[in-house]
N, C-alpha and C positions, 0 to 999 in steps of 0.2 A: 504494500500500500504506500509506503514511504517513497519507493522508487517511482510510482505512478504520479504521486504528488509533485515530486521533483521534476518530472518530465512536463507536467502541466504548467507548473510555475515557470520553467524555462521557456516553454512555448509562449506563454502569456507575455513574459518579459521580452522575448524575441519579437513578437508582434507589436508590442508597445514601442520598442526601440526602432523597429522598421517604420512604424507610423510616424514617429518623431522625425526620423531621417527624411521621410517623404514630405512632411510639412515644411521642414527646413529647406529642402530642394525647391518646393513650390514658392516659398517666400523669397529665396534667392533669385529664382527665375523672374518673379514679379518685379523685383528691384532692378535686375539687369535690363529687362524690357523697358521699365520706366525710365531708366537712365538713358538708354538709346533713343527712346521717343523724345525725351527732353532735349537731347543733343540735336535731333533733327528739327525740333521746334525752334531752338535757339539759332541754328544755321539758317532756317527759313526766315526768321525775323531779321537776322543780320543781313541776308542778301537783299531783302526788301528795303531795309534801311540804306544799304549801299546804293540801290537803284535810285532811291529818292535823293541821295546826295550826289548821284552821277558818277560814282567811283567804282564801278564793277569791272574787274579785270577778267580776262579769259581764264586765268588761273583760278580765280574765285568761283567762276561759273563751273569749271571742271570739278573743283573740289566739292561744290554743292551737289552736282550731279552724282559724284561718287558717293558722297555721304548719304544720299537719299536712295541709293540702289536697294537697300534692304527694307524700304518702306512697305513693300508688299507683304513682308513677313511680320512687321510690327504694327501695322494699322489695317483697318478694313479696306476693301477694294476702292470705295469712294475716296477715302483719304489718300491712298496711294496714287490714284489718278490725279487728284488735286495737286499733290506734290510734284508729279511728273509735269503737270500743266504749268506750275510755277517755274520749274526749270526751263521748260520750252519757251515760256513768255520772256524770261530773263534773257535767254539766248537771242530770241527774236528782237527784243528791245535793243540789246547790245549791238547786234548786226545793223539795225536800222540807224542807230545813233552814230556808229562808226562810219557807215556809208554816207550819211548826211554831212558829216564833218569833212569827209574826203572829197565830196563832189563840189563842183562850182554851182553857183545859183542857176536854177532852171527847174523844169518839170520833174526830172528824176530826183533831184535833191528834195523838192517839195513832197514827193511821194514818200521818201524815207522819213522825212520829218513828221509827216502825218502818221505814219506807222508807229514811230516812237511815241508820239503824243497819245495815240490810242492805247498803246501798252501802258503808259503812265496812268491813264484813266483806269485801266483794268487793275493795276497795282493799288491805286487809291481806293477803288471799290472793295478790294480785299480787306483793307483796314476798316472801311465804312460798314462792311457787312459782318464784322466781328471775326477777324483773323484768329484771335485767341479762342473764340467759341468753337471754332473747328477742331482745335486741339484739346479742348477741355475734357471731353470724355476719355481721352487717352492718357491724360496726365493726372488724373485723380490718384491720390496716394492710398486710398482705401477702396 
């Protein structure tokens, strides 16, 4: 009888220890994901800030694109698409702005300037529509 009790106690302790290890793994995974989501939020906020200040380099655009590659694993599909759209609009704005600086006055330059203004309006709307609210469901700590 004592041997059976020892086996039962050992099994219960093993299950309890396994349960605790599982809970610790889940907690660590939650915090890892939260940290990575927060980094993408901050990178997105930073690149939008740089757009408004006119100082986006190709290196920053590439870095942002690289940083958001894992978005599809960290966010839902809608948010991943939104982040891809932000990256695409930044590249588009940067190209239009660069081309408008390079060209002499004329219709082609006017077209690129119009494209850049449209992109700036889109970026402005992101702030007006609650950029932070898009991230809020993914950045809750509990």
